[in-house]
C-alpha positions in Angstrom: -32.0 -20.2 22.7 -32.1 -21.0 26.4 -31.2 -18.3 28.9 -28.0 -20.1 30.0 -26.9 -20.4 26.4 -27.8 -16.8 25.6 -25.7 -15.7 28.7 -22.7 -17.7 27.5 -23.0 -16.2 24.0 -23.1 -12.7 25.5 -20.1 -13.4 27.6 -18.2 -14.8 24.7 -18.9 -11.7 22.6 -17.9 -9.4 25.5 -14.6 -11.2 26.1 -13.9 -11.2 22.3 -14.5 -7.5 22.2 -12.4 -6.8 25.2 -9.4 -8.9 24.1 -9.5 -7.5 20.5 -9.7 -3.9 21.9 -6.7 -4.5 24.2 -4.7 -6.1 21.4 -5.4 -3.2 19.0 -4.7 -0.5 21.5 -1.6 -2.4 22.7 -0.2 -2.5 19.2 -0.8 1.2 18.7 0.9 2.0 22.0 3.9 -0.2 21.1 4.2 1.8 17.8 4.1 5.0 19.8 7.0 3.8 21.9 9.3 3.7 18.9 11.9 6.5 19.3 11.7 9.4 16.9 15.3 8.8 15.9 14.3 5.5 14.3 11.7 7.1 12.0 13.1 10.6 11.5 15.1 10.0 8.3 12.2 8.3 6.4 9.5 10.6 7.9 11.5 13.6 6.7 11.9 12.1 3.3 8.2 11.4 3.2 7.4 14.9 4.3 9.5 16.3 1.5 7.9 14.0 -1.0 4.3 15.0 0.1 5.3 18.7 0.1 6.2 18.3 -3.6 2.7 16.9 -4.4 -0.7 18.4 -4.8 -3.0 17.8 -1.8 -5.6 16.6 -4.3 -4.5 15.7 -7.8 -5.8 13.4 -10.5 -3.5 10.8 -12.0 -5.7 10.9 -15.1 -6.9 14.5 -15.7 -10.4 13.8 -16.9 -11.1 11.0 -14.3 -12.0 12.1 -10.8 -11.8 8.5 -9.7 -8.0 8.8 -10.1 -7.9 11.7 -7.6 -5.2 11.0 -4.9 -5.6 12.4 -1.4 -2.3 13.6 0.0 -4.1 15.8 2.5 -5.1 13.0 4.8 -1.8 11.2 4.4 0.0 14.4 5.5 -2.1 14.6 8.7 -1.6 10.9 9.4 2.2 11.1 9.2 2.0 14.4 11.2 0.2 12.5 14.0 2.6 9.5 13.8 5.6 11.8 14.0 4.2 13.7 17.1 3.6 10.7 19.3 5.3 11.2 22.7 7.3 8.1 23.6 7.0 9.0 27.3 3.2 9.0 27.3 2.2 6.5 24.6 -1.4 6.0 25.8 -2.1 9.7 26.0 -0.5 10.3 22.6 -2.5 7.7 20.8 -5.8 8.8 22.4 -5.2 12.5 21.7 -3.8 12.1 18.2 -2.2 15.5 18.2 -0.3 17.0 15.3 1.3 20.3 14.2 -1.1 22.7 12.6 -0.7 26.2 11.3 -3.5 28.1 9.5 -1.0 29.8 7.2 0.2 26.6 5.5 -1.3 23.5 3.9 -1.1 20.2 5.7 1.8 18.9 3.7 3.8 21.9 4.6 2.7 21.6 8.2 4.1 18.1 8.2 7.4 19.2 6.8 7.7 22.1 9.3 6.9 19.7 12.2 9.6 17.2 11.2 12.3 19.5 9.8 12.0 22.3 12.5 10.8 20.0 15.3 7.7 22.0 15.9 5.5 20.3 18.4 1.8 19.3 18.2 -0.9 21.9 18.9 -4.0 20.4 17.3 -6.0 17.3 18.4 -7.6 14.8 16.1 -9.2 12.6 18.8 -12.4 11.6 17.1 -10.7 8.7 15.3 -8.4 5.9 16.4 -5.9 6.4 13.6 -4.9 2.8 14.2 -3.2 2.5 10.9 -0.2 4.3 12.6 0.4 0.9 14.3 1.4 -0.2 10.8 2.8 3.0 9.3 5.1 4.1 12.2 7.1 0.8 12.3 7.3 0.9 8.5 8.7 4.4 8.6 11.7 3.0 10.4 12.7 1.1 7.2 11.1 3.0 4.3 9.5 6.3 3.3 5.9 6.7 2.4 6.7 6.0 -1.3 7.8 2.5 -0.3 4.7 2.0 1.8 2.6 2.8 -1.2 4.4 0.2 -3.2 4.1 -2.4 -0.4 0.4 -1.7 -0.1 0.0 -2.2 -3.8 1.7 -5.5 -3.7 -0.3 -6.7 -0.7 -3.6 -5.6 -2.3 -2.8 -7.4 -5.5 -1.8 -10.5 -3.7 -5.0 -10.6 -1.6 -7.1 -10.0 -4.7 -5.4 -12.7 -6.7 -5.8 -15.1 -3.7 -9.6 -14.4 -3.6 -9.9 -15.0 -7.3 -8.0 -18.3 -7.1 -9.9 -19.5 -4.1 -13.3 -18.8 -5.6 -12.5 -20.2 -9.0 -11.1 -23.4 -7.5 -14.4 -23.8 -5.6 -16.3 -23.3 -8.9 -17.8 -20.1 -7.6 -17.4 -18.1 -10.8 -20.3 -15.7 -10.2 -18.9 -14.0 -7.0 -15.4 -14.0 -8.6 -16.8 -12.1 -11.6 -18.6 -9.8 -9.2 -15.5 -9.0 -7.2 -13.5 -8.5 -10.4 -16.1 -6.2 -12.0 -16.6 -4.2 -8.7 -12.9 -3.6 -8.3 -12.6 -2.5 -12.0 -15.6 -0.2 -11.9 -14.6 1.5 -8.7 -11.0 2.0 -9.8 -9.1 0.2 -7.1 -5.9 0.5 -9.2 -5.5 4.0 -7.6 -6.0 2.8 -4.0 -2.3 2.1 -3.2 -1.4 5.7 -4.0 -3.0 7.0 -0.8 -2.8 5.5 2.7 -6.3 6.9 3.4 -7.8 4.7 0.7 -5.9 1.5 1.6 -6.9 0.3 4.9 -10.6 -0.6 4.3 -9.7 -2.2 1.0 -7.1 -4.4 2.8 -9.4 -5.3 5.6 -12.3 -6.2 3.2 -10.1 -8.5 1.0 -8.7 -10.2 4.1 -12.2 -10.5 5.5 -13.3 -12.2 2.2 -10.5 -14.7 2.4 -11.2 -15.5 6.1 -15.0 -15.9 5.6 -14.5 -18.2 2.6 -12.1 -20.3 4.7 -14.5 -20.4 7.7 -17.3 -21.5 5.3 -15.2 -24.2 3.7 -14.4 -25.6 7.2 -18.0 -25.4 8.4 -17.2 -22.9 11.1 -20.5 -21.1 11.0 -20.5 -20.7 14.8 -17.7 -18.2 14.3 -19.4 -15.9 11.8 -20.8 -13.6 14.4 -17.4 -13.2 16.2 -15.7 -12.7 12.9 -17.9 -9.9 11.9 -17.7 -8.3 15.4 -13.9 -8.3 15.1 -14.0 -7.0 11.5 -16.2 -4.1 12.5 -13.7 -3.2 15.3 -10.7 -3.4 13.1 -12.5 -1.3 10.5 -13.1 1.7 12.7 -9.7 1.3 14.3 -7.8 1.6 11.0 -10.2 3.8 9.0 -11.6 7.3 9.4 -14.8 7.3 7.4 -13.9 6.4 3.8 -15.6 3.3 2.5 -16.2 1.4 5.8 -19.2 -0.6 4.6 -17.0 -2.6 2.2 -15.6 -4.7 5.2 -19.1 -5.8 6.0 -20.7 -6.2 2.5 -18.0 -7.9 0.4 -17.4 -10.9 2.8 -21.1 -11.1 3.7 -22.3 -11.1 0.1 -19.8 -13.8 -0.8 -20.9 -15.8 2.3 -24.6 -15.6 1.4 -23.8 -16.8 -2.1 -21.6 -19.8 -1.3 -24.0 -20.9 1.5 -27.2 -20.2 -0.4 -28.3 -23.8 -0.3 -28.5 -23.8 3.5 -31.5 -21.5 3.3 -30.3 -19.4 6.2 -30.0 -16.2 4.2 -32.0 -13.8 6.3 -30.6 -15.0 9.6 -27.0 -14.9 8.4 -27.4 -11.4 6.9 -29.1 -10.0 10.0 -26.8 -11.6 12.5 -23.6 -10.7 10.7 -24.7 -7.1 10.1 -25.7 -6.6 13.7 -22.4 -8.1 14.9 -20.3 -5.9 12.6 -22.3 -2.9 13.6 -21.9 -3.6 17.3 -18.1 -4.0 16.9 -17.8 -0.8 14.7 -19.9 1.4 17.0 -18.7 0.2 20.4 -15.0 0.4 19.3 -15.6 4.0 18.2 -17.4 4.9 21.4 -14.6 3.2 23.4 -12.2 5.7 21.8 -14.2 8.7 23.1 -14.8 7.1 26.6 -11.1 6.3 27.1 -10.0 9.7 25.9 -12.5 11.4 28.3 -11.3 9.2 31.2 -7.6 9.7 30.6 -7.8 13.5 30.0 -10.7 14.1 32.5 -12.5 16.0 29.8 -15.9 15.8 28.0 -15.0 15.0 24.4 -18.6 14.8 23.1 -18.5 18.4 21.8 -15.7 17.5 19.5 -17.5 14.3 18.4 -20.9 15.9 17.9 -19.5 18.7 15.9 -17.8 16.2 13.6 -21.1 14.3 13.2 -23.1 17.4 12.4 -20.5 18.4 9.8 -20.7 15.0 8.1 -24.5 15.0 8.2 -25.1 18.6 7.3 -23.3 21.0 5.1 -22.5 24.5 4.2 -22.2 24.4 0.4 -25.1 26.8 -0.1 -27.4 24.3 -2.0 -30.8 22.9 -1.0 -31.2 19.6 0.7 -32.7 17.8 -2.3 -29.8 18.9 -4.4 -27.4 17.8 -1.7 -29.0 14.4 -1.5 -29.2 13.9 -5.2 -25.7 15.1 -5.7 -24.4 12.7 -3.0 -25.7 9.8 -5.0 -25.3 11.0 -8.6 -21.7 12.2 -8.1 -20.7 8.8 -6.7 -22.4 6.9 -9.5 -21.0 9.2 -12.1 -17.4 8.7 -11.1 -17.5 4.9 -11.7 -15.6 3.4 -14.6 -16.1 3.8 -17.5 -18.7 6.7 -17.0 -15.9 8.8 -15.4 -14.1 9.0 -18.8 -16.1 11.6 -20.6 -19.0 11.1 -23.0 -17.7 7.9 -24.6 -17.4 6.3 -21.2 -20.9 7.4 -20.3 -22.3 5.9 -23.5 -20.5 2.6 -22.9 -21.9 2.6 -19.3 -25.5 3.1 -20.6 -25.0 0.4 -23.2 -23.7 -2.0 -20.6 -26.6 -1.4 -18.3 -29.2 -1.8 -21.1 -27.4 -5.0 -22.3 -27.4 -6.5 -18.9 -31.1 -5.8 -18.3 -32.0 -7.2 -21.7 -29.9 -10.4 -21.1 -31.4 -10.8 -17.7 -34.9 -10.5 -18.9 -34.3 -12.8 -21.8 -32.8 -15.6 -19.7 -34.7 -15.1 -16.5 -35.6 -18.4 -14.8 -39.1 -19.1 -13.8 -38.0 -20.4 -10.4 -35.2 -18.8 -8.4 -34.5 -18.0 -4.7 -36.5 -14.8 -4.3 -35.5 -14.4 -0.6 -31.8 -14.6 -1.5 -32.3 -12.0 -4.3 -34.2 -9.7 -1.9 -31.6 -9.9 0.8 -28.7 -9.3 -1.6 -30.6 -6.4 -3.2 -31.1 -4.8 0.2 -27.4 -5.2 1.1 -26.5 -3.7 -2.3 -28.5 -0.6 -1.4 -26.5 0.0 1.8 -23.9 2.3 0.2 -26.7 4.5 -1.2 -28.2 4.7 2.3 -24.8 5.7 3.6 -24.5 8.4 0.8 -27.9 9.9 1.8 -27.3 9.8 5.6 -23.7 11.2 5.4 -24.6 13.4 2.4 -22.1 16.2 3.1 -19.2 13.7 3.4 -20.4 11.7 0.4 -20.9 14.9 -1.7 -17.5 16.4 -0.9 -15.4 13.2 -1.1 -17.1 11.3 -3.9 -13.8 10.7 -5.6 -13.0 8.0 -3.0 -16.3 7.3 -1.3 -17.7 5.9 -4.5 -15.5 2.8 -4.0 -18.2 1.6 -1.5 -20.2 0.8 -4.7 -17.9 -2.2 -5.3 -20.2 -4.1 -3.0 -23.3 -2.9 -5.0 -21.7 -4.2 -8.2 -21.0 -7.5 -6.6 -24.6 -7.6 -5.4 -25.9 -6.9 -8.9 -23.8 -9.7 -10.4 -25.0 -12.2 -7.7 -28.6 -11.3 -8.4 -27.9 -11.6 -12.1 -26.4 -15.1 -11.5 -29.3 -16.3 -9.4 -32.1 -14.9 -11.6 -30.7 -16.3 -14.8 -29.0 -19.4 -13.4 -26.1 -18.5 -15.6 -23.1 -20.8 -14.9 -19.8 -19.9 -16.5 -18.7 -23.6 -16.5 -21.7 -24.7 -18.6 -21.0 -22.0 -21.2 -17.4 -22.9 -21.9 
């Protein structure tokens, strides 16, 4: 690439980043400008609903994959309620909410809304950008309605992906997405706002990348993954963030496998996504520091140390092993007792035997290697953020939907199995 072309590319990425950041921040500030009177009725109804629920409760008693997190949703609504319409920028950057050590977070939310108790605790390390969606919705429906709406949208996006891939004749990635969603229990995702955003973004990203590939817009892949990374950290606060990179990227590598640009596409897309994700996160801290004339790094560094380290009183090897094993163990059907574990083992053995029996002599080893490395990304994430992954395995395990997709793609390439030929 010539120096002039490289400079143009850098400028294009910088402009895209700046415009996307302004749009996202603008939307959040607009949501903060909504008068409290517009959202009070449904926020109070939501607070009463959450107060009547467990902070962490299983829909199916024996299955931890069905655990629903109302703790995070209570804090999110608490922040949304306590935005100051007079100072929207300061409010969205500080992300303050009402906190009392004597009560659980769902009760703190109820106290804040019912008794009009103001914010006294900051949560500035994340954007909490999902409030740009949640706050306007609270003007027309309570959180129960938002859960239902999210479920409908998720189902619609999933069905759209299945239809698009099957119409293209790409049955292998369609099977991989379906199996990944089933094995990581996405059926419980709509019951918690915390779980929803990454899943929504990843499915939308899959649809967009398929559309770009069909139209031959490979020059837009880098910008697309840059924006996807930015939107991910804007909406999410450390749940299953790698899904928004891996699901669309794995599908892209598969449907464009004949172009023989696997390594370049994988590296360029991952770097673009990473740049967008990291810089958008850093932008939050920089803007907060500039607006409040305060060094926010101590808050951020303390958060990072907490997620990397831990205080559970167990050794590091047990921590690391647990961070991986607990996330694998909660996958369907292994999460459903001894029968589920036996079925899982039989499935794995059967797949390995089938793959060995029908393995082709010639297949794209480079494609298989790249897909395998991408499939290992969630495990690397579990090991690096072992405290977070160990504690929150009941939702973090959904990152393994990408690993399941990767395994199915490898299976399809190694065996050359084509669903159309078998029918």
